[in-house]
N, C-alpha and C positions, 0 to 999 in steps of 0.2 A: 938471187938477191931480191927480186920483186916479190916472190912468195914470202920471204922473211919479213919484208916491210908490211905486207898485208896481214900476216900473222901477228906482228907486233901491234898493229892498229886495232885488231880485234881484241887482243888481250888488254890493251889500254882502255877500251870501252867497257870490257867486262869488269875490270878491276877499279874503274873510276868510282869515287864516292857517290852514294845515292844523292840525287838532287832533291832539294826541298820542293814540295809541290805548292802551287798557288791554290788559293781557296777555290777557284773555278775548276781546277783539276780534281779536287776532292769531291766536288758536287757531281762529277761524272761517275763516281763510285757510290756516293751516298744516296743520290736521288733514286736510282734503280733499286737499291736495297730497301729504301723506304716504300717504294711502290710494291715490292714483293711482300713486305710485312703487311701492308694494307690489304693486298689480295688474299694472303693466307688468313688474315683475321676474318675477311668476308667469307672465305670458304668454310671456316669453322661453323658458321651458322647456315650456310647455303647447301652444304652437302648432306646426303642422307646420314643418319646417326652412325651407321657402321663405318663411315669414312671420316668422321670428324676427328678421330684421334690422330690420323695422318695429317690433317690440316692443322691441328693443334701443334704437332711436332714441327711442321714447316714454319708455323708462326713463331714458336719459341726460338727455333734456330735462326730465323731471320732477325729477331731482336738481338740475338748474340752476335750475328754478323755486323749489324749496325753498331753495336758497342765496340767490337774489334776495330772497325773502320774509324770510328770516332777516336778511339784510343791511339791508333796509328797517326791520325791527323794531329792530335795533341803532342805525341812524341816528336813529331817533326816541326813543332813550334807553330802550328796553325790552330785556328779556333773554328771547329765545325758548326758551332751554333746549335740551335735546337732542331733536331731532326726527328720527325714523328712519322709513323706509318701513314701512307697516303690512302685516303678512302677510295673505294672502287666506285666508278660512275654507274651507268645503266647497263653494263655488259652482262651477258648471260654467264652461267657457271662455266659452260664450255669455252666461251671467249676468254674468261679469266684464267682458266687452266691453260689454254693455248698461249696466251700472252705471258703467263708465268713461266711456262716451259722455255719459251724463247729468251726471256729475260735471264733465267737461271743459266742457260747455255752460254749466253753472251757474258754473263758475270764470271762463269768458270774460265772462259777464255781470257778475260781481262786479268783475273787473278793469276792464271798460269803464266801469262806474259811477264808477271812481276816476280816469279820464283827466283830469278837471278839476283835480286837486290840483296846485297850482303847483310844489311841490318834487319830487313823486314820480310825477306823471302820465305822464311819458315812459316810465318803467319799467313801469307798469301797462299802457300801450298795447302794449308789446312782449309782455308776459305774456298779454294778451288775444289777440293775434294767434297766439301759440304755441298757446293752448288751442283756438282756432278750427281751426287746422291739425290738432290732435290729434283733433278731432271728425271731420274728413274721413278721417284715417287709420284711426280706429276704425270708421267706417262701411264703409270698404273691407275691413277685416278681418272685419267681420260678413258681408259678401257673399262671402267666400272659398268 
């Protein structure tokens, strides 16, 4: 009987409607995405010419990620405000690549954790896959 109750509790959590996020919760996803976009824009000019097309792809896809996140925010009745790429400070190219890799890995984990959301899970699944691919591309750029 105890196992039945635990199983029922798990299913109640899984099947519960998605909760609306507060603005502060959205900033936890939007801020790192904006930092990534700024880093990739920086890398487009800082990397050798033969690697700039990869940085341009990363930048373009990071802007698409920002648009998706802002869209999800609006779909849930929130207002994300103006979110722009965050400029890079005085870091070296290797530091930006390293920070970007770790940020992409963390974002992939954040998005993967949201796959189970009934309404938005399919979007998070694709965002997670994109971030995993960014990890691969960033590792390749680190090995240049």
